[in-house]
C-alpha positions as CSV (number, residue, x, y, z in Angstrom):
1,X,-19.3,-10.1,24.4
2,X,-22.2,-7.7,24.6
3,X,-23.6,-8.8,21.2
4,X,-23.3,-12.1,19.3
5,X,-21.7,-11.5,15.9
6,X,-23.9,-13.1,13.3
7,X,-24.6,-12.6,9.6
8,X,-28.3,-12.3,8.8
9,X,-29.9,-13.2,5.4
10,X,-32.6,-10.6,4.7
11,X,-33.0,-11.2,1.0
12,X,-36.5,-11.0,-0.3
13,X,-37.7,-10.1,3.3
14,X,-39.2,-6.9,4.5
15,X,-37.2,-4.7,6.9
16,X,-39.0,-1.8,8.6
17,X,-37.3,1.5,9.1
18,X,-39.1,4.1,11.1
19,X,-37.8,7.6,10.4
20,X,-37.0,9.5,7.3
21,X,-33.8,11.5,8.0
22,X,-30.2,11.1,7.0
23,X,-29.5,8.5,9.7
24,X,-32.4,6.4,8.5
25,X,-31.0,6.8,4.9
26,X,-27.7,5.3,5.9
27,X,-29.5,2.3,7.5
28,X,-31.7,1.9,4.4
29,X,-28.6,1.9,2.2
30,X,-27.0,-1.0,4.2
31,X,-30.2,-3.0,4.2
32,X,-30.7,-2.6,0.4
33,X,-27.1,-3.6,-0.2
34,X,-27.9,-6.9,1.6
35,X,-30.8,-7.5,-0.7
36,X,-33.6,-6.6,1.6
37,X,-37.0,-5.0,0.7
38,X,-37.4,-1.8,2.7
39,X,-40.5,-0.3,4.2
40,X,-40.1,3.2,5.6
41,X,-42.6,4.8,7.9
42,X,-42.1,8.6,8.3
43,X,-44.0,11.8,7.7
44,X,-41.2,13.2,5.6
45,X,-38.2,11.9,3.7
46,X,-34.8,13.4,3.3
47,X,-33.5,13.9,-0.3
48,X,-31.5,10.6,-0.3
49,X,-34.7,8.6,0.6
50,X,-36.9,10.6,-1.8
51,X,-34.8,9.4,-4.7
52,X,-35.8,5.8,-3.8
53,X,-39.6,6.2,-3.9
54,X,-39.9,4.6,-7.3
55,X,-37.6,1.7,-6.7
56,X,-39.2,-1.8,-6.6
57,X,-37.5,-2.7,-3.2
58,X,-38.6,0.5,-1.5
59,X,-42.0,1.6,-0.1
60,X,-42.9,4.7,1.9
61,X,-45.8,5.3,4.2
62,X,-46.0,9.1,4.9
63,X,-47.2,9.1,8.5
64,X,-46.1,8.5,12.1
65,X,-45.4,5.1,13.7
66,X,-48.1,2.7,14.8
67,X,-47.4,-0.6,16.7
68,X,-49.1,-2.6,14.0
69,X,-46.4,-1.5,11.6
70,X,-44.2,-4.2,13.2
71,X,-46.2,-7.0,11.7
72,X,-44.4,-8.9,8.9
73,X,-41.0,-7.3,9.5
74,X,-37.9,-9.5,9.8
75,X,-36.1,-6.6,11.5
76,X,-36.8,-3.1,12.7
77,X,-34.7,0.1,12.8
78,X,-35.9,3.0,15.0
79,X,-34.4,6.2,13.6
80,X,-36.8,8.9,14.5
81,X,-35.7,12.2,16.1
82,X,-38.0,11.5,19.1
83,X,-36.3,9.6,21.9
84,X,-39.5,8.4,23.5
85,X,-40.9,7.0,20.2
86,X,-37.6,5.2,19.6
87,X,-37.8,3.7,23.1
88,X,-41.4,2.4,22.5
89,X,-40.4,0.9,19.2
90,X,-37.5,-0.9,20.8
91,X,-39.7,-2.4,23.6
92,X,-42.6,-3.4,21.3
93,X,-40.3,-5.1,18.8
94,X,-38.5,-7.0,21.5
95,X,-41.9,-8.1,22.9
96,X,-42.7,-9.6,19.5
97,X,-39.2,-11.2,19.3
98,X,-38.3,-9.0,16.2
99,X,-34.7,-7.9,16.0
100,X,-34.5,-4.2,16.5
101,X,-31.9,-1.5,16.3
102,X,-32.6,1.8,18.1
103,X,-30.1,4.2,16.6
104,X,-27.4,5.4,19.0
105,X,-29.1,3.6,21.9
106,X,-27.5,0.1,22.1
107,X,-29.2,-0.7,25.5
108,X,-32.6,-0.5,23.8
109,X,-31.4,-2.6,20.8
110,X,-31.3,-6.3,20.3
111,X,-28.8,-5.9,17.4
112,X,-26.4,-3.1,16.2
113,X,-25.0,-2.2,12.8
114,X,-21.2,-2.9,12.7
115,X,-18.7,-1.2,10.5
116,X,-18.4,-3.4,7.4
117,X,-15.5,-4.3,5.2
118,X,-17.2,-5.6,2.0
119,X,-15.2,-7.9,-0.2
120,X,-18.2,-9.9,-1.3
121,X,-18.6,-12.7,-0.8
122,X,-16.0,-12.1,1.9
123,X,-17.5,-9.7,4.5
124,X,-15.8,-8.6,7.8
125,X,-17.5,-6.6,10.5
126,X,-16.2,-4.5,13.3
127,X,-18.1,-3.4,16.4
128,X,-17.4,-1.8,19.7
129,X,-20.8,-2.9,21.1
130,X,-22.1,0.7,20.6
131,X,-19.4,2.1,22.9
132,X,-17.7,4.1,20.2
133,X,-18.9,3.9,16.5
134,X,-16.1,6.3,15.6
135,X,-13.5,3.9,16.9
136,X,-15.2,1.1,15.0
137,X,-15.0,3.1,11.8
138,X,-11.3,3.9,12.4
139,X,-10.5,0.2,12.9
140,X,-12.5,-0.6,9.8
141,X,-10.5,1.9,7.8
142,X,-7.3,0.3,8.9
143,X,-8.6,-3.1,7.9
144,X,-9.8,-1.8,4.6
145,X,-6.2,-0.8,3.7
146,X,-4.9,-4.2,4.8
147,X,-7.4,-6.4,3.0
148,X,-7.0,-6.4,-0.8
149,X,-10.1,-5.9,-2.9
150,X,-9.3,-9.1,-4.6
151,X,-10.3,-11.3,-1.6
152,X,-13.8,-11.5,-3.0
153,X,-12.5,-12.8,-6.3
154,X,-10.3,-15.3,-4.3
155,X,-13.4,-16.6,-2.5
156,X,-15.2,-17.0,-5.8
157,X,-12.3,-19.0,-7.2
158,X,-12.3,-21.2,-4.0
159,X,-16.0,-21.8,-4.5
160,X,-15.5,-22.9,-8.1
161,X,-12.7,-25.3,-7.3
162,X,-14.1,-26.6,-4.0
163,X,-15.5,-29.9,-5.5
164,X,-12.3,-30.5,-7.5
165,X,-10.1,-30.1,-4.4
166,X,-12.3,-32.3,-2.4
167,X,-12.1,-35.0,-5.0
168,X,-8.3,-34.7,-5.2
169,X,-7.7,-34.9,-1.4
170,X,-9.5,-37.5,0.7
171,X,-7.5,-36.5,3.8
172,X,-8.9,-33.4,5.5
173,X,-5.5,-32.3,6.7
174,X,-4.0,-32.5,3.2
175,X,-7.0,-30.6,1.9
176,X,-6.6,-27.8,4.4
177,X,-2.8,-27.6,3.8
178,X,-3.4,-27.3,0.0
179,X,-5.9,-24.4,0.5
180,X,-3.5,-22.7,2.8
181,X,-0.8,-22.8,0.1
182,X,-3.3,-21.5,-2.5
183,X,-4.5,-18.6,-0.3
184,X,-0.9,-17.5,0.5
185,X,0.8,-18.3,-2.8
186,X,0.9,-17.5,-6.4
187,X,-2.7,-18.2,-7.2
188,X,-3.9,-15.6,-4.7
189,X,-1.3,-13.1,-5.8
190,X,-2.5,-13.4,-9.4
191,X,-6.1,-12.8,-8.2
192,X,-5.0,-9.7,-6.3
193,X,-3.1,-8.3,-9.3
194,X,-6.1,-8.9,-11.6
195,X,-4.7,-11.7,-13.7
196,X,-7.7,-14.0,-13.3
197,X,-7.0,-16.3,-16.3
198,X,-3.5,-16.8,-15.0
199,X,-4.9,-17.6,-11.5
200,X,-7.2,-20.3,-13.0
201,X,-4.2,-21.8,-14.9
202,X,-2.0,-21.7,-11.7
203,X,-4.8,-23.4,-9.8
204,X,-5.1,-26.2,-12.3
205,X,-1.3,-26.6,-12.2
206,X,-1.3,-26.7,-8.4
207,X,-3.9,-29.4,-8.4
208,X,-2.0,-31.4,-11.0
209,X,1.3,-31.0,-9.1
210,X,-0.3,-31.7,-5.7
211,X,1.7,-34.4,-3.9
212,X,4.7,-33.9,-6.3
213,X,8.1,-33.9,-4.6
214,X,9.2,-30.5,-5.9
215,X,6.6,-27.9,-6.9
216,X,7.8,-24.7,-8.5
217,X,8.1,-21.7,-6.2
218,X,7.9,-18.0,-7.1
219,X,10.1,-14.8,-6.9
220,X,8.7,-11.4,-5.9
221,X,10.9,-8.4,-6.8
222,X,9.8,-6.0,-4.1
223,X,10.8,-2.3,-3.9
224,X,11.6,-1.4,-0.3
225,X,11.4,2.3,-1.0
226,X,13.9,5.0,0.1
227,X,14.1,4.0,3.8
228,X,11.0,5.1,5.8
229,X,9.1,1.9,6.7
230,X,5.8,3.8,6.4
231,X,6.4,4.2,2.7
232,X,6.4,0.4,2.0
233,X,3.2,-0.6,0.0
234,X,0.6,-2.9,1.5
235,X,1.2,-5.4,-1.3
236,X,4.9,-5.4,-0.7
237,X,4.3,-6.0,3.0
238,X,2.0,-8.9,2.3
239,X,4.6,-10.6,0.1
240,X,7.4,-9.9,2.6
241,X,5.5,-11.6,5.3
242,X,4.8,-14.8,3.4
243,X,8.2,-15.3,1.7
244,X,10.3,-18.3,2.7
245,X,13.5,-16.6,1.7
246,X,14.5,-12.9,1.7
247,X,17.3,-11.8,-0.7
248,X,18.2,-8.3,0.2
249,X,20.8,-5.6,-0.6
250,X,22.6,-3.0,1.5
251,X,20.2,-0.2,0.7
252,X,17.3,-1.9,2.5
253,X,16.8,-0.2,5.8
254,X,17.0,-2.5,8.9
255,X,13.4,-1.6,10.1
256,X,12.1,-2.7,6.7
257,X,14.0,-5.9,6.8
258,X,12.5,-6.6,10.2
259,X,9.1,-6.4,8.6
260,X,9.7,-9.7,6.7
261,X,8.6,-13.0,8.1
262,X,10.7,-13.7,11.2
263,X,11.4,-17.3,10.4
264,X,12.4,-16.6,6.8
265,X,15.9,-17.3,5.6
266,X,17.8,-14.1,4.9
267,X,20.5,-13.9,2.3
268,X,22.6,-10.7,2.0
269,X,23.8,-9.9,-1.6
270,X,24.7,-6.2,-1.1
271,X,27.1,-4.4,-3.3
272,X,29.5,-1.6,-2.4
273,X,32.2,0.1,-4.5
274,X,34.9,-2.5,-5.2
275,X,33.3,-5.0,-2.8
276,X,30.4,-7.2,-3.9
277,X,28.9,-9.9,-1.6
278,X,27.8,-11.6,-4.8
279,X,28.1,-10.8,-8.5
280,X,24.9,-9.8,-10.3
281,X,24.9,-12.9,-12.5
282,X,25.1,-15.0,-9.3
283,X,22.2,-13.2,-7.8
284,X,20.1,-13.8,-10.9
285,X,20.8,-17.5,-10.7
286,X,20.3,-17.7,-7.0
287,X,16.8,-16.4,-7.3
288,X,16.0,-19.0,-10.0
289,X,17.5,-21.8,-8.0
290,X,15.6,-21.0,-4.8
291,X,12.3,-20.9,-6.7
292,X,13.1,-24.2,-8.3
293,X,13.4,-25.6,-4.8
294,X,9.7,-24.8,-4.3
295,X,10.4,-21.7,-2.2
296,X,8.7,-18.3,-2.2
297,X,11.5,-15.7,-2.6
298,X,11.3,-12.0,-1.9
299,X,14.1,-10.1,-3.7
300,X,14.0,-6.9,-1.5
301,X,15.6,-3.9,-3.2
302,X,16.1,-0.4,-1.9
303,X,14.1,2.2,-3.8
304,X,12.3,0.8,-6.9
305,X,13.4,-2.4,-8.6
306,X,13.3,-0.9,-12.1
307,X,15.1,2.4,-11.4
308,X,18.8,1.6,-11.2
309,X,17.9,-1.6,-9.3
310,X,18.9,-4.1,-12.1
311,X,15.5,-5.7,-11.6
312,X,15.2,-6.1,-15.4
313,X,18.3,-8.3,-15.5
314,X,17.0,-10.5,-12.7
315,X,13.5,-11.1,-14.2
316,X,15.2,-11.7,-17.6
317,X,17.0,-14.7,-16.1
318,X,13.8,-15.9,-14.3
319,X,11.8,-15.7,-17.5
320,X,14.4,-17.6,-19.5
321,X,14.3,-20.4,-16.9
322,X,10.5,-20.5,-16.6
323,X,10.4,-19.3,-13.0
324,X,7.2,-17.4,-12.1
325,X,7.7,-13.8,-10.8
326,X,6.0,-10.6,-9.8
327,X,7.3,-7.1,-9.6
328,X,6.1,-4.7,-6.8
329,X,7.1,-1.1,-7.6
330,X,8.0,1.4,-4.9
331,X,8.8,5.0,-4.2
332,X,12.2,5.6,-5.8
333,X,14.9,7.4,-3.9
334,X,14.6,10.5,-6.1
335,X,10.9,11.0,-5.3
336,X,11.1,10.0,-1.6
337,X,14.3,12.0,-0.7
338,X,13.2,15.1,-2.6
339,X,9.7,15.1,-1.0
340,X,11.2,14.7,2.5
341,X,13.6,17.5,1.8
342,X,11.0,20.0,0.5
343,X,12.5,20.0,-3.0
344,X,9.8,19.5,-5.7
345,X,11.4,17.7,-8.6
346,X,9.2,19.8,-11.0
347,X,7.8,23.2,-10.5
348,X,6.0,25.5,-12.9
349,X,8.4,28.4,-12.2
350,X,11.6,26.4,-12.1
351,X,11.6,23.0,-13.9
352,X,9.4,21.5,-16.4
353,X,11.1,18.1,-16.6
354,X,13.2,15.8,-14.5
355,X,16.0,13.4,-15.4
356,X,17.2,10.4,-13.4
357,X,20.8,9.4,-14.1
358,X,23.5,7.2,-12.6
359,X,26.5,9.1,-11.2
360,X,28.6,5.9,-10.9
361,X,32.2,6.4,-11.9
362,X,33.9,4.2,-14.4
363,X,37.6,4.8,-15.0
364,X,37.2,8.1,-13.1
365,X,34.7,9.4,-15.6
366,X,31.1,9.2,-16.6
367,X,29.8,8.5,-20.0
368,X,26.8,10.7,-20.0
369,X,25.0,13.1,-22.4
370,X,26.3,16.2,-20.6
371,X,24.9,18.5,-23.3
372,X,21.3,17.2,-22.5
373,X,21.9,17.3,-18.8
374,X,23.0,21.0,-19.0
375,X,19.8,22.2,-20.6
376,X,17.9,24.9,-18.6
377,X,14.5,24.5,-16.8
378,X,15.0,20.9,-15.7
379,X,16.0,19.0,-12.6
380,X,18.7,16.4,-12.7
381,X,18.9,13.7,-10.1
382,X,22.1,11.7,-9.7
383,X,22.0,8.3,-8.1
384,X,25.2,6.8,-6.6
385,X,27.1,10.0,-7.4
386,X,28.8,11.0,-4.2
387,X,32.2,9.8,-5.2
388,X,31.9,11.3,-8.6
389,X,30.6,14.7,-7.4
390,X,33.7,16.6,-8.6
391,X,33.3,15.2,-12.1
392,X,29.5,16.0,-12.1
393,X,30.1,19.6,-11.1
394,X,33.1,20.1,-13.5
395,X,31.3,18.6,-16.5
396,X,28.0,20.5,-16.0
397,X,29.9,23.8,-15.7
398,X,32.0,22.9,-18.7
399,X,28.8,22.4,-20.7
400,X,27.3,25.8,-19.8
401,X,25.6,25.4,-16.5
402,X,26.1,28.4,-14.2
403,X,28.6,27.7,-11.3
404,X,25.8,29.3,-9.1
405,X,23.3,26.5,-10.0
406,X,21.9,25.2,-6.7
407,X,22.7,21.6,-5.7
408,X,21.5,19.5,-2.8
409,X,23.0,16.3,-1.3
410,X,20.5,14.2,0.7
411,X,22.0,11.6,2.9
412,X,19.9,8.6,4.1
413,X,16.7,10.4,2.9
414,X,13.3,9.7,4.6
415,X,15.0,8.1,7.6
416,X,15.6,9.4,11.1
417,X,19.2,10.0,10.0
418,X,18.4,12.2,7.1
419,X,20.8,15.1,6.5
420,X,20.5,17.7,3.7
421,X,23.4,19.8,2.4
422,X,22.8,22.6,-0.1
423,X,25.1,24.8,-2.0
424,X,26.1,25.5,-5.6
425,X,28.1,23.7,-8.2
426,X,31.0,26.0,-7.3
427,X,31.2,25.3,-3.6
428,X,29.4,22.0,-2.9
429,X,32.7,20.1,-2.8
430,X,34.0,22.2,0.0
431,X,30.8,21.5,2.0
432,X,31.4,17.8,1.4
433,X,34.9,18.1,2.7
434,X,33.6,19.7,5.9
435,X,30.5,17.5,6.5
436,X,31.8,14.2,5.1
437,X,28.4,12.8,4.0
438,X,28.2,9.0,3.6
439,X,26.5,6.8,1.1
440,X,23.7,6.4,0.3
441,X,23.5,10.1,-0.7
442,X,21.3,11.4,-3.5
443,X,22.3,14.5,-5.6
444,X,19.7,16.9,-7.0
445,X,20.8,19.7,-9.4
446,X,18.5,22.5,-10.4
447,X,16.8,25.7,-9.5
448,X,14.1,23.8,-7.5
449,X,16.8,23.3,-4.8
450,X,16.2,27.0,-3.9
451,X,12.9,26.0,-2.5
452,X,14.4,23.6,0.1
453,X,14.8,26.2,2.8
454,X,11.2,27.4,2.4
455,X,9.4,24.1,1.9
456,X,11.4,21.7,4.1
457,X,9.0,20.1,6.5
458,X,10.7,16.9,7.7
459,X,12.9,17.1,10.7
460,X,14.9,14.0,11.4
461,X,14.6,13.4,15.1
462,X,17.8,11.5,15.6
463,X,20.2,14.2,14.3
464,X,20.1,17.9,13.5
465,X,20.3,18.9,9.9
466,X,23.8,20.3,10.0
467,X,24.9,22.0,6.9
468,X,21.5,22.2,5.4
469,X,21.1,25.5,3.4
470,X,24.2,27.2,4.8
471,X,27.2,27.3,2.5
472,X,30.6,27.5,4.2
473,X,32.0,30.1,1.8
474,X,30.4,33.1,0.2
475,X,30.2,33.1,-3.5
476,X,32.6,35.9,-3.9
477,X,35.3,33.9,-2.1
478,X,35.2,31.0,-4.6
479,X,35.2,33.0,-7.8
């Protein structure tokens, strides 16, 4: 290491900043955030620093640097626009054993400012030793997205309960194991989701049950999104990687399933037409039983758990049996597939509303409000409607929708196997017979489909978009 990573307490101490420009202002902001008193020596101040002249923790001496300015400073920042002056400040501060940072000159510095992830009282810092501040900021931005803002509140909870936990566990190993469970389990998740009172209650319960043979687990209903792993939320990823058991359906893409903890037990409960690996009532009870065994369970669902995902039925069972649960929403198939196909679900010139509806056949028909679905200036999205496509087209036309109404079929949307087929209500079935799309395929009906050819931006790398935007029969041939 070129620099020793340390955290320096500067509260109620004076830090000296020499220079009054925008770079100096950034350093002053960091020092003030850490509770330091700031003394700035510079002939002129930039606007950001001028705003601080009346603050109690800020003083300004409007002149150039003098060596005696170093007296009484716990640290020094040289941020003038004169390279030789900065060099002198660095040498003179080091001679007095005062920590000094010479901006953009790490070789002249005894410390550098890292890129900081602030989740106070949790603070993380990233440094490249001055080699590339831009890279340090990029790494920090990645960490910012991975570290929930609630980690600071979690640290505060740990501080409040530290003495209680110490009194409860004499053995250091048991104490450490307990804290690991708290930091990875339901207490932490309640903190992250903002349920602070519930977190305290869960912490008290965990302390009371510590050492019990069978503590209660928890169920996480997690939306896996439409297929692209990059669309999975950070919260979903965190829960997926800490679950003991993963219960998943057939719409969960394999790359997303591989993002779960590698040693977790995986249970497939997928449903296909006329072939169910497990009935819904059995899935509901399975989730409750696994949690009662003290296990953390991720119920991983394609799309969003509450949009044709039967998540409401599952948490109804969990609630009735006293099993803790959380729901993590996701990008539903309609939103994801439409976006990746260049089809806006609403558009000022085409559609002022959108309706999501199941296209699942029952006794070769669909019990839907066709009159409402046939209204103009809207977009209708059919989930699970590929098999029932002839019925959808026939019923919409029968209720007054033009046979020339555009329609799109999106197969395996957002993935590298995405295919998009567009046509009209009158000829889409012939396109289906030619192209043979396979489930999962989403259906979008509405004038917004006309924009697909113009706005389509995503090109699936694994397979060309055969059949997209090119009907096989001219309209005059089908009338």
